[in-house]
Every structure is written in structure tokens, then in C-alpha cells.
N, C-alpha and C positions, 0 to 999 in steps of 0.2 A: 792448611791444610783440616781438610773435615777428620769428624769424628772412625768412618772406614777406611782412612788412611792411619792414624795413631794406632786403630786396631790391629790392621795388620800388622807394620812392625812391632806393637804390642807382642800379637802371640806367635809372632815371630823368634822373641828373645826371650822374656819374661818367662817367671814361673811365681807368680802370685800366691800367696800363705794363705793357708785355709780353704783350698779349691780346689775339687776336681778338675782339672784344667780342662776334660772332655765334656765338664758342661758348656762349654763355653763354643762347643759347634751350635748349638740352641740358644741358650740365654746371653742377654748381652752384655757385650762388656762396656763401661762407661768410661772414656778416658778424659780426665778433667782438667780445664785448661785453668778457672781460677775459684778461688771462694771470696765470701763475702758477708757477714755477720749467720747468719742460720743459711746462706745458701752456697752449694756448690754446683760449677755451673760449668757443662760439657763445652766443644768443639765445634757444634752445630746450635750453640746461643740455648738448649736449656735447660734449665736449672731445677735443680732439686733441694726440697730442707733436710740436713742432715738432722735426723731424728737421732739418731746416734751419735752423734759427738764423732763423727768417724773413729767409732771404736773407744767411744767414753772419753776421749782424753781434750775436745774441743771445749770449751768453757766457756769461753767470753765470744768467742765468735769467729769468723774466721777473720784475714787480715784485719784484727784488732788496731786500729789507732799507737794505744798508748805502749800494747806491747812490742809494738812495729817500730816505737821509735825507740822503747829503752835497746831492744837486739840490734837497730841502726847504729845505735852512739857509742856501744861496745865495740862492734866492728872495728869502727877505725880507731880504736885503744888499743884488746889485744882479743885473736879471736880464739886462741889456743896456748895453756903450758903445760909441762908436765904439777901434778898435785902430792909431787914426792919428795921432800925437800923445797919444795915453792910455794909459795901461795899464790893469790891472788884475787883481790879486796871482793868481785863478788861471788865469790865462794864463801868467804868469810862472813862477808854484808848478809847469803841468804842461810849459810850455819841460825847466824845470830837467833835470827828472827822468827827461822824455825822453830830454834828453843825457846821462846815467849810465846808460838801459838800454840804449840803444842802441848799435852798431860804435866804439868810440872810432874818434873824429874830426868826426863827426858831431853841430855844436856849434852852428849854428844851425838855427834855426824856423821857420819860415814856415806859419801857419794858412791854409787853406783849409774851403770848406762840405761837401762829400764828396766821394769818391773822383775823383772823372771830376776835377772839379776841381784835384785834389791833380796829378794826372799834365798837366792843362794848365801850372796853374804850374811843373814839373818839365821839360815842354819849352819853355817861354818862357823861365826861366830858360837854363837849356844854352842856348840861339840864342843870347839875352844876350850873357852871358859869354864866348863868344867874340866877338863884334860887340865888345867894350867892349875884349877883349884886342887888336884891329885884327884879326882872320882873320876877316872877315868872308866869306871863302870858305864857310864853314861852316853849313852849311842844311841841309843832311837828318839823318836819322835812321832807327837800324835797327832791327827789329824781326825775333819771327820768327812764322813761318806758325803757324796756330792760338791765333795769342794773343789775348785779350781786357782792352782797359782801361777802357772806358768808355765814354761814348756822349754826351758832345760832341765839337764836327767836331774837334779835331785830336787827341782820344783817342779817336776813333774811328779815323781816320785810321792811326795807328800801331799797329790792333787787325785782327784779320783773322778774325773769325767771320764769314762770307758771309753769315748771317742777318740779322744788323745790320746789312752795313755797303754790299753793294751795291744797294738801293736810294742812298743819301747819295755812291754816288761821285761823281758831276761835283762834289763842293761841298768832297772832301779832297784836304788837300796828296798829293805820291810822298812815299813812302818804297821805303827800301832793302829787300827783306823774303829773312829768311831761314828755311832750312829747320829746325824746331825736334826738339829733341832730343829730345822724343819715346818714350820708352823702348817703347812698343802698338807698333812698328814695328820691333822689334829680333830680328832673326833668331834661329831656336832655337838653344839651348843662351846664345847670348851675354849676359852680363850687361848690368845698363842703365847700369854704369858705363863696360864696355865700351864700346858702341854711343854714349852721349853723348858721350866721345874720341871715337869715327869721324866723330861728327854736329858735332862744334868744325871739322873743318878746313874745310868750306864757309862757318862766321862769320867764320875767321882768312883765307881768302882774302881775302872781302868787306872787310873791316880792310884790309886790302893795300892793296885798289884802290881801295878809296873814305874812304880815313881825311882825307886832306887836304878835304874833302867836307862830312862827318858832323861833328856836334855832340856824338849820342848814343847808342845802343844801349840800348834798354827792355827789360825782360823781366821775367817773372809767377818769382820764381825757386821754383823745387821740382814745383808746380803751376798746370798752366795752367787754373783754376777755371770757367769759364761755356766752354772750347775743350772739354767735356767729361771735364774731372776727367783730364786728362791729366798725366803726370809723368815726371816725369826723374834724373837725378844729382847730387849736390851739386858731382861734378867737373867737371863744366861750368860753373860759376859761377867756380871757380878759375879758371881754364883762360883765361875771359871775361877776367876781372877782370885778369890778366896781360895779356892782349891790348891789353885797351882803355888800360893804363898804358903800355905800350908803344908802341903808334899815336897818342894823344894824342885818347884817343873818352872822353868820361863815360858812367859807365853810370850808367842807370834803373834800381833795384829799387823794381818794383811790389808789393808788402807788402801792399797795403789788404784784402785777402783771407785772404791766408799770414799775417801780424802775430799778432800778441798770441796764440801759443801752438799753435794751429790745427795746424802740422807738428812739432810736438814739441820742439820749441825756444822762445825766447821769437820769436824773429824766424828767419825761413828760411836767410836769408844767416848764419848763426853756423855755419850745418851744412856752409859751405863756407871760413868762419872768414875770410870779405870783409866790407871795407866799401866799399858802392855813394857814387859822388860823390852822388847823391840818390837817401832814400829815400821812396817815398810810406807813410803809413798812413791811416786810416781803418775803419771799419764797428766790429771788436772794438776802438777806442781809447775809448769811452766805454758796453762792454756793452752797444752795442744801442741806447740811449735816444734820441742825438740827434746830425743828424747836427753833423758835424763830422770836419776829416780837417787833418794838417800833412804837409808836405815837409822833410825833414831833409837838411842841409846841410852844409858843408864853411866854415874859413873862407877858405881861398882862393877857391871863389865869392861868399861877403859878400863880399871884398877888391876885389872884382873892379867892384862895385857902390858904393864904397864914395868920394864924390868931390866936389868941393864940388858945388855946386845946376844955376848956369852949365852945366856938364860935360853935362847930358842924359843923366847912366848911371846913373841912380835905379832900381828894377824898380817901375813905379808899375802895379802888381796891384792889385786888388782886390777884397774881396765885405763886402755892407754888414756882414752878420752874423760876417767874423772874428774869431775867437779868443773866440765866443760864451760868458758867462762860466757859464754852463748846463751846454752841452754840456762848458764843461771842468774845473768840478765834478765832471760824473761820467766825464771821465776820470782825474779822479785818486782817484776811488773801485773804480775798474777798475784806477788800478796800487795801489793800496793791496790789495786781494783778490790779487795777485798778489803781491805782498809780506809779507804774512800768513797766506796761504795757503799748501799745496806743488801747487797749484794744475798745476806740471809733470808732480811723480812720480806728483799723482792719474789726469792725461791718459792718461799709459804705461802705466798700470792700464787703464784703460778700453780702448784703443786696440788694448791687447791682449789685452780681452775683445770686442772688435770681431772683429780678424783669425780669435778662435778660433770664430765663432757664425759668421762663413761662407766659414770653410774646404770646405764637402763643395759650398759653390755653385761653385767650381773645376770640378765633375767636372756639371755641368750640362750636357744637351747644346744648349742656346742660351746660354751663359756663355762667352764667348772670353777672358777674364781680370778678377780680382777682382784692382784693385789697390790701397797705401792710403801714407798718408802723414801719421803723428798720426792727427789728429781727423778725417782726412779719407777715406772710404772709397769705391772706387768700384765698381759690377761694369755689365759692357757686356755689354748683349745685343747677340745676332750671330743670322741666321738660317742659316746654316751654320758649327758649329763649327770643324770640319778647315781650314775655309779660312780663317777669319773673315771671312765676305760677310755684310755690311750687310744691316741690314731698307731696306726703303724707305721714305723718312721719312715718305713720304704713309699708311704705316696704323699709323702713331703708336701703335704699341706702347708705349712708356713710359707716353701717355695709359693705357691700361689698367691702368696700377700704380697711378698714381694717385688713377684712380676708385675701385678696389680697399680701396689705401690710406685714404682716406677713407671709404666705410663702416667698417671696423676701428679708427678715432679715432688715425689718424696720418697727420699732414703731412708726404709725398713729393712733391718735384716735379721730376722726373725731365731731362734734359737729351736732350732725344731721344729714345736705346735705351737710354744710362748712366742707371743706377740708382745714387742716393749718398747716406749719413749724414755728416752736416755738425752735430753735436746742439751744444746747449749741453753746458758742462763739467760742468752740473749733473747729467745724467742718470744713473740706475740700473744696474746691470749688470744686473739684471729687465729695466729697460725695454729696453735693446738691447737683451736673447731677445724682447722683443714685436717689435720695429723688425722686427728680424732673422728672426721668424717670417711676417710681413704681405709685406714686401715676399719671400720665398720664395715666398709665396703669390701675390704679383702678377705674378712671374716666373714661372710655372706659369700661370695663364690668360694672361697677353701672346702666351703663347709655345705654347698649348695646339693650335691647329691644327694651325699647322709640327710639333708633335713627333707630332700621329696621322696629320700625312701621310707 
């Protein structure tokens, strides 16, 4: 069967995520037959370099033989068992290893199915903790502008990307919003660290004003990924940790997208040398193979729920596939690769290759900024470089880059007018240079009418 055969069947039954389906009257849908390494292959044999790790999850390549082998072995032993009243080796071993590698003090592991579910768990745990401690007035959450934490209702409420949130606003709990430390807005000549320090003043004032009613502050450490890959300095996290301690408010670190080596360290919080009260992990946890998430937390949080049954203090949150053995097996194989290979060292080398290959784009007449944190690099296209005036979103300039990249065998999926690279860690230097060449061509095409004007 050809691409067209599968496209016809697809469009007759599927409703794709994050998609205006009418676009596919003109925009080609790509049915994927198989993947290998950084490549995805369609049914006509055409290959696409997966420059965004299939939505930021695939860190060690498609069809990775080491992860394949671990899942295959597990499949012959136990495919699933409930985790209420029962346990199994993969969940126990994965939890033990996560405790060993995450910041000291994160000693308890609660499994969930996906990133949004992990955020829901952390929000509910924080709220319920304060209730169990008798501080029932603590019911609010503090989050940053431009943040994204998922699309279930609790996670959506603490996020701030209007495209996803505005329609559902009547369904969402109110939150306290604080301006992001996003360094894109810093003054000329101001360092990212100094800007992040300056921006923290609003968070300090908010905590001072709302500490008595606030359960937790939730942040994406260092990179607001869905918020156009905007980035900030680790000093903000240091100040936030100290302030949360001082004001008696939890800190939730949403490391779903930035964990497992993506920002240059195993976890982004390490760059600030802090330990959150809750750390949400998913995406790269299974190497991009299976849906699995965890919430890491402390003994203090755990102990607030540990009581006789008739106190009704237990945390009664559950998912049918909590701690699925196959997902845990994939997670264990992923951690094996980190333990056995110099993944972080190799990532530092590849990150430098990306930086060097895109250095000239800083001077492009319609690029406002090229920013990078480890294995995440973003290029922001603008109408006017001097004023940073953005393109009208309705012009869909990023879509022009996407279409060009597909023609050249590259999967780029821009965030509006932001082109970004978030490739699997098995990408080669040569492939990075190919990717940058295609992106540069796409940016030239997307901005050509404005340049000629």
C-alpha cells in the first residue's frame, strides 16, 4: 500500500492531535511505516530526519536495539498488573534508580501515565498535603506567564499558552500568574542572569502577598518549551527555592520536557543545585517508546498521607496502567544507556556543533535571536529585527519552513514563528549540518517577501 492509500484511510477515521484537520486538504499528511535511529520512513520509502524527537520523547533513536531487547524480554514475563496492593520488579527497580539519580531528598515515586497526568498528581498532592496538615486555606497555585504544563484541566489551568487555554477558561480553576523570567525580554547589554534576578522581584512580592493561600509554585526549569522555547537563567530557580522555603510554599518542577539530558545536565534543576518538592518526569523517561510518567517527592510529603485508614488521608489517585511493566522496562533500558554511555558528554559536543552551525543566523535580517540550552536550540523569526516586531500569526511563516523541510526530508514542526531543534541524542554532526542547512533555506523562503520589500 502507498502513502495515498493510508492517507485516504487515515482521513476517513482519525482526528489528529493539535491539528486543524481542514489543513490536510492542502497540507500533506505523512503516514509512517517504520523508524530507525533519527529517521522516520513513510510508505513510499521517503525518509524524514526526526529533528524534534517525535514531540521531544525519542532521545536514543527509533528502534533502539537495547530498548527493544529489554521490552521484548519483559513482554515474555509480565505485560501488566495492577499497582494497587501489588508490585512488580520493573516498577520497583525503576523507582529505586530514579531515587538514586534525581536530586537528593526525592525519595518517593508515584507513577502516572503521561506528563499531563503527572502534573495533575503533583497539584493534587500539594493541595492534599496542606489539607492533611490542617492548613485548609492553602488552595491556590502560582505559575509563570508563557508556561505550559499539559492539557488536562488542572495542568491547563496552571499553564499560560492562550492558544491551548482560552477556549476552556470557564472550566479552569483560577491561578496566580507571575511574569516569566524569559530572557528574550532583557534589555540590550543586560545578561540573562541579571534579567532573571530582576524578574524575580515580582515572584518575591507575590509569595509575600499570597503565601498563606498558596499551595505551590509550578515552573518548567530553564526552558518554557511549548511557550516558543523561551529560556531563563538558573539563578531564578535558586532564588525561587529559597523563597518557597522561606514562605512555606511547595515548589513543583515540571521536568517533563527538559529532563533526561535535554538541557545539558541529567535534570535541569541540577544547574541551579536545587531540589524541588515535586519533580514531574515523562517523555524521555522511556526513550520515547511507551507512555509513562512519575512524580518524585519527599518523605515529608509522603508522611502527611501515612495514617490509619479511617482518617481518610490516603492519596486515592490512580490510573489503570499505573507503573506498567513494559513502560518501566523501557525506562530501565533508558537509564542503562545513560549509565553505560557518556550521553551527557556526547550531548555537550553535539550542542556545540549546533551552536557553531547556526552562529551566522544571528545576523539574519529576520532572526531576532538564536538561543540554546543544551540539546535545545531555537531560532526566532521576526518581521523587523531592530524592533523585534513579530510576524502576524495568521501569516503562518513557520508553516512555510515546515513544508520546505518536508520536501528536503526533515521533520521540523515550528512553534509559530520559532524554528527549533530538539533532536535525538544519536544524531551525527553531519546530520546536524544538513538540518541547519535546510532550516536556513526554509527561513529564507519564509521571510523572502518581507526581505524583498
